[in-house]
C-alpha positions in Angstrom: 159.9 -156.7 25.9 161.6 -153.3 26.4 165.0 -155.0 25.9 163.8 -156.4 22.5 162.6 -153.0 21.4 165.9 -151.4 22.4 167.8 -153.9 20.4 165.5 -153.3 17.4 166.0 -149.6 17.4 169.7 -149.9 18.1 170.1 -152.3 15.1 168.0 -149.9 13.0 170.2 -146.9 13.9 173.4 -148.9 13.2 172.1 -150.0 9.8 171.2 -146.5 8.9 174.6 -145.3 10.0 176.3 -147.9 7.8 174.2 -146.9 4.8 175.1 -143.2 5.5 178.8 -144.0 5.7 178.6 -146.0 2.6 177.0 -143.1 0.7 179.4 -140.6 2.1 182.3 -142.6 0.6 181.2 -141.7 -2.8 178.8 -144.5 -3.8 176.3 -142.0 -5.2 178.0 -141.3 -8.5 180.7 -143.7 -8.6 183.3 -144.6 -11.3 182.4 -143.9 -14.9 179.1 -142.3 -13.9 180.8 -139.6 -11.8 183.2 -138.8 -14.6 180.4 -138.7 -17.1 178.5 -136.2 -15.1 181.6 -134.0 -14.6 182.6 -134.1 -18.3 179.2 -134.1 -20.0 176.8 -132.5 -17.7 175.6 -129.0 -17.6 176.7 -126.7 -14.8 173.4 -127.3 -13.0 173.5 -131.1 -13.4 177.1 -131.3 -12.2 175.9 -129.8 -8.9 172.4 -131.2 -8.7 172.8 -134.9 -9.7 175.6 -135.8 -7.2 173.8 -134.1 -4.4 170.5 -136.0 -5.0 172.2 -139.3 -5.9 174.1 -139.2 -2.6 170.9 -140.0 -0.8 170.9 -143.6 -2.0 173.4 -146.4 -2.2 172.7 -147.3 -5.9 171.5 -144.2 -7.7 169.9 -144.3 -11.2 172.5 -144.9 -14.0 172.9 -141.9 -16.2 174.0 -142.0 -19.9 175.4 -139.3 -22.2 172.0 -139.1 -23.9 170.4 -138.2 -20.5 172.9 -135.4 -20.0 172.9 -134.0 -23.5 169.6 -132.0 -23.5 170.5 -130.0 -20.4 174.1 -129.4 -21.6 173.0 -128.2 -25.0 170.3 -125.9 -23.5 172.9 -124.3 -21.3 175.3 -123.8 -24.2 172.5 -122.3 -26.3 171.8 -119.8 -23.5 175.5 -118.9 -23.3 175.7 -118.6 -27.1 172.8 -116.0 -27.0 174.8 -113.9 -24.6 178.0 -114.2 -26.6 176.1 -113.3 -29.8 175.2 -109.9 -28.2 178.8 -109.5 -27.1 180.0 -110.2 -30.6 177.4 -107.7 -31.9 178.9 -105.1 -29.7 182.4 -105.8 -30.8 181.5 -105.6 -34.5 179.5 -102.4 -33.8 182.5 -100.8 -32.3 184.6 -101.8 -35.3 182.0 -100.5 -37.8 181.6 -97.2 -35.9 185.4 -96.7 -35.8 185.7 -97.4 -39.6 182.8 -95.1 -40.4 184.1 -92.3 -38.3 187.6 -92.6 -39.8 186.4 -90.3 -42.7 186.9 -87.5 -40.3 190.6 -88.3 -39.9 193.3 -85.6 -40.3 194.3 -86.5 -43.9 191.4 -84.8 -45.6 192.8 -85.3 -49.1 192.9 -89.1 -48.7 189.4 -89.1 -47.4 188.0 -87.1 -50.3 189.8 -89.3 -52.8 188.5 -92.4 -51.0 184.9 -91.2 -51.6 185.5 -91.9 -55.3 187.9 -94.9 -55.0 185.5 -97.2 -53.2 183.2 -97.0 -56.2 185.7 -99.1 -58.1 184.3 -102.2 -56.5 181.5 -104.0 -58.4 178.6 -106.0 -57.0 180.6 -109.2 -57.3 183.3 -107.6 -55.0 180.7 -106.7 -52.4 179.3 -110.2 -52.6 182.8 -111.6 -51.9 183.4 -109.2 -49.1 180.1 -109.8 -47.3 179.4 -113.4 -48.3 182.9 -114.7 -47.8 183.7 -112.5 -44.9 180.5 -112.8 -42.8 178.1 -115.5 -44.1 180.6 -118.3 -44.6 182.3 -118.0 -41.1 178.9 -118.0 -39.4 177.8 -121.1 -41.4 181.1 -122.7 -40.7 180.7 -122.1 -36.9 177.2 -123.6 -36.9 178.5 -126.6 -38.8 181.3 -127.1 -36.3 178.7 -127.1 -33.5 177.2 -130.2 -35.2 180.5 -132.1 -35.4 181.0 -133.8 -32.0 184.8 -134.0 -32.1 185.2 -130.3 -32.7 182.2 -128.7 -30.9 182.6 -127.2 -27.4 178.9 -128.1 -26.9 179.8 -131.7 -26.4 181.5 -131.0 -23.1 180.4 -129.4 -19.9 181.3 -125.7 -19.6 182.1 -126.1 -15.9 185.6 -127.7 -16.1 186.8 -124.9 -18.4 184.9 -122.2 -16.5 183.1 -121.3 -19.8 186.5 -120.5 -21.4 186.2 -123.2 -24.1 182.8 -122.2 -25.6 183.7 -118.5 -25.1 187.0 -118.9 -27.0 185.4 -120.8 -29.8 182.8 -118.0 -30.3 185.4 -115.3 -29.9 187.5 -116.9 -32.7 184.4 -116.6 -34.9 184.1 -112.9 -34.1 187.8 -112.4 -34.9 187.3 -114.2 -38.2 184.3 -111.9 -39.0 186.6 -108.9 -38.4 189.7 -110.1 -40.3 188.2 -111.8 -43.3 186.3 -108.8 -44.7 189.4 -106.7 -44.4 191.6 -109.2 -46.3 188.9 -109.9 -49.0 188.2 -106.2 -49.5 191.9 -105.5 -49.7 192.4 -108.2 -52.3 189.4 -107.0 -54.4 190.5 -103.4 -54.1 194.0 -104.3 -55.2 192.6 -106.0 -58.2 190.5 -103.0 -59.3 192.9 -100.3 -58.4 196.4 -101.7 -58.7 197.3 -98.9 -61.2 196.4 -96.3 -58.5 198.7 -97.8 -55.9 195.9 -99.5 -53.9 197.8 -102.7 -53.5 199.0 -103.7 -50.0 202.7 -104.1 -49.4 202.2 -107.5 -47.6 198.9 -109.4 -47.8 200.0 -112.8 -46.5 200.0 -111.8 -42.7 196.3 -110.9 -43.0 195.4 -114.2 -44.7 197.5 -116.1 -42.2 195.6 -114.4 -39.4 192.3 -115.3 -41.1 193.3 -118.9 -41.5 194.4 -119.0 -37.8 191.0 -117.6 -36.6 189.0 -120.0 -38.7 191.2 -123.0 -37.7 190.9 -122.1 -34.0 187.1 -122.6 -34.1 187.3 -126.4 -34.4 190.6 -126.5 -32.6 188.8 -125.3 -29.4 186.6 -128.4 -29.5 187.4 -131.6 -27.8 187.8 -132.4 -24.1 189.6 -129.7 -22.1 189.9 -128.6 -18.5 191.2 -125.4 -17.0 194.0 -124.4 -16.6 195.6 -127.2 -18.7 194.4 -126.1 -22.1 196.1 -127.4 -25.3 198.7 -125.1 -26.7 197.6 -125.4 -30.3 194.2 -123.6 -30.1 195.8 -121.0 -27.9 198.5 -120.4 -30.4 196.0 -120.0 -33.3 193.9 -117.6 -31.4 197.0 -115.6 -30.4 198.2 -115.3 -34.0 194.8 -114.0 -35.1 194.5 -111.6 -32.1 198.0 -110.3 -32.6 197.4 -109.4 -36.2 194.0 -107.9 -35.3 195.7 -105.5 -32.8 198.5 -104.8 -35.1 196.1 -103.9 -37.9 194.2 -101.6 -35.6 197.4 -99.9 -34.7 198.5 -99.5 -38.3 195.2 -98.1 -39.3 195.7 -95.3 -36.8 199.5 -94.7 -37.0 200.4 -96.1 -40.4 202.6 -94.2 -42.9 201.0 -91.6 -45.1 201.9 -93.5 -48.3 199.1 -95.9 -47.5 196.6 -93.3 -46.3 194.5 -93.5 -49.5 194.3 -97.3 -49.4 193.4 -97.3 -45.7 190.7 -94.7 -46.1 189.2 -96.6 -49.0 189.4 -99.9 -47.2 187.6 -98.4 -44.2 184.7 -97.4 -46.4 184.5 -100.9 -47.8 184.6 -102.9 -44.5 182.2 -101.1 -42.3 179.1 -102.2 -44.3 180.4 -105.7 -44.1 180.7 -105.4 -40.3 177.2 -104.1 -40.1 176.1 -107.1 -42.1 177.9 -109.2 -39.5 176.0 -107.5 -36.8 172.8 -108.5 -38.5 174.0 -112.1 -38.8 174.8 -112.2 -35.1 171.4 -110.6 -34.3 169.8 -113.4 -36.3 171.7 -116.0 -34.2 170.0 -114.8 -31.0 166.5 -116.2 -31.9 168.1 -119.2 -33.4 169.9 -120.1 -30.2 166.8 -119.2 -28.2 164.9 -121.8 -30.3 167.7 -124.3 -29.7 167.5 -123.7 -26.0 163.8 -124.3 -25.8 164.0 -127.4 -28.0 166.6 -129.0 -25.8 164.8 -128.0 -22.6 161.7 -129.8 -23.8 163.8 -133.0 -24.4 165.4 -132.9 -20.9 163.4 -135.7 -19.3 165.5 -135.9 -16.1 165.0 -132.2 -15.1 161.5 -132.1 -16.4 158.9 -130.7 -13.9 155.8 -132.8 -14.3 152.4 -132.6 -12.6 152.4 -136.4 -12.4 155.7 -136.5 -10.4 155.5 -136.0 -6.6 159.1 -134.6 -6.6 160.6 -131.5 -8.1 162.1 -133.4 -11.1 161.8 -136.9 -12.6 165.3 -137.7 -11.5 164.5 -136.9 -7.9 161.4 -139.1 -8.2 163.6 -142.0 -9.3 166.0 -141.4 -6.4 163.1 -141.2 -4.0 161.7 -144.5 -5.2 165.1 -146.2 -4.6 165.5 -144.6 -1.2 162.0 -145.9 -0.2 163.1 -149.4 -1.3 166.3 -149.2 0.7 164.5 -148.0 3.8 162.0 -150.9 3.5 164.9 -153.3 3.3 166.4 -151.9 6.5 163.1 -152.1 8.3 162.6 -155.6 7.1 166.0 -156.9 8.0 166.0 -155.3 11.5 162.4 -156.2 12.3 162.1 -158.2 15.5 161.2 -161.8 15.1 157.9 -163.0 16.5 
């Protein structure tokens, strides 16, 4: 009798060891499912699902629809933080432009107090509407287009660089566009006063690069092998942004009046951009809450004995596998 019990427990242990070895070889999230979790899951799910699924030989099959709510909620949380960062950047730009009136060239500053009045309400509408509202709406539209949205991919493989770069390109567009639009409107109203820029095409090229970089940063990416095209677009916009900042400080005196007038035109537009980014914070918060509610796998339910619904499904499979082991190794009577 004791020999029979010894054989029973030995077989039970051997079968359990076989199942453990089988799971340790990667049967938990195998093949396409493992790649799907890595590419489409949130940062939490890419760590959580494989760890739980490893406990069974045949884990529940996950689909892109299962992973989407958690991924979108995580991107919305990240977007809220980036909106505040963008708000700070625009605030610094607006403060610098507003304080430029205390620059050394007092004559240019006094003349600029009158020159900015050349612009009519239509010019302000172009500067604020075209320079702030349209880029924000375009960014929100890109987020709804799967081939071009960073939200369609897990932020973990790119270490958050992909969604961060996409939003940073929006902020650069919100800085560059009002300057180019205001410069064009000012040249139209005050060309006879020498308020036309020497070269306007570099500014428009930088604006186009910043706007094109927003959808270009979509698609599947993985650090550090990022595509060169979106990097090149962002570099062009950033280079002109830094060059424009340098010229506004150390430019020649012949353009001092134009620069002083332009500074008075763009800082209200940048303040409007700050308000737009502030409005995005509750919008992204609402998006985050909406997608959390739709996340059924990570849902914490009072009806579930486990921490999440996914863990409950895995526990049910594990219980079935243990019952199979006990049944197959049970001593015959």
